[in-house]
C-alpha positions as CSV (number, residue, x, y, z in Angstrom):
1,M,1.0,-36.9,-33.3
2,V,0.8,-37.2,-29.0
3,Q,2.5,-33.4,-29.2
4,F,-0.4,-32.5,-31.1
5,V,-2.6,-33.3,-29.0
6,K,-1.6,-31.9,-26.0
7,K,-0.5,-28.2,-27.6
8,F,-4.6,-29.0,-28.7
9,W,-5.6,-29.1,-25.3
10,Q,-3.7,-26.8,-24.0
11,E,-4.8,-23.9,-26.2
12,E,-6.9,-21.7,-25.7
13,E,-7.5,-18.6,-28.1
14,G,-10.3,-20.4,-30.0
15,V,-12.0,-21.6,-26.6
16,T,-12.0,-17.5,-25.2
17,A,-13.0,-16.9,-29.3
18,I,-16.6,-20.0,-28.6
19,E,-17.0,-18.0,-25.4
20,Y,-17.8,-14.4,-26.7
21,G,-19.7,-15.9,-29.6
22,L,-22.5,-17.8,-26.8
23,I,-22.1,-14.9,-25.4
24,A,-23.3,-12.8,-27.9
25,A,-25.9,-15.0,-29.4
26,L,-27.5,-15.1,-25.5
27,I,-27.2,-11.2,-25.6
28,A,-29.3,-11.3,-28.8
29,V,-31.8,-13.7,-27.7
30,V,-32.3,-11.7,-24.3
31,I,-32.6,-8.2,-26.9
32,I,-35.1,-10.2,-29.5
33,G,-37.1,-11.4,-26.5
34,S,-37.4,-7.7,-24.9
35,V,-38.2,-6.1,-28.3
36,T,-40.8,-8.6,-29.2
37,F,-42.3,-8.5,-26.0
38,V,-42.2,-5.0,-25.3
39,G,-43.3,-4.6,-29.2
40,D,-46.3,-7.1,-28.1
41,N,-47.5,-4.8,-24.9
42,L,-46.9,-1.1,-27.1
43,N,-49.5,-2.7,-29.4
44,K,-52.2,-3.3,-26.9
45,V,-51.8,0.0,-24.9
46,F,-52.0,2.0,-27.9
47,K,-55.2,0.3,-29.2
48,Y,-56.3,0.7,-25.3
49,I,-55.7,4.5,-25.9
50,A,-57.5,4.6,-29.4
51,D,-60.6,2.8,-28.8
52,K,-60.6,5.7,-25.6
53,L,-59.7,7.7,-27.6
54,A,-63.2,6.4,-30.4
55,A,-65.8,5.9,-27.6
56,T,-65.1,9.3,-25.7
57,T,-65.7,11.2,-29.6
58,A,-68.4,9.2,-30.6
């Protein structure tokens, strides 16, 4: 039993997989946040342009 616990603590393959998973999750969160932020601002820009075009044609 003691040997199993020592071997378990020395095992690094699982730790590496977990680290890669956490990095991928962090990257996904950053991408989702960026797309949401840019999407909201882009919508405001298009609305501003549409309002200006409507004002000049009226």
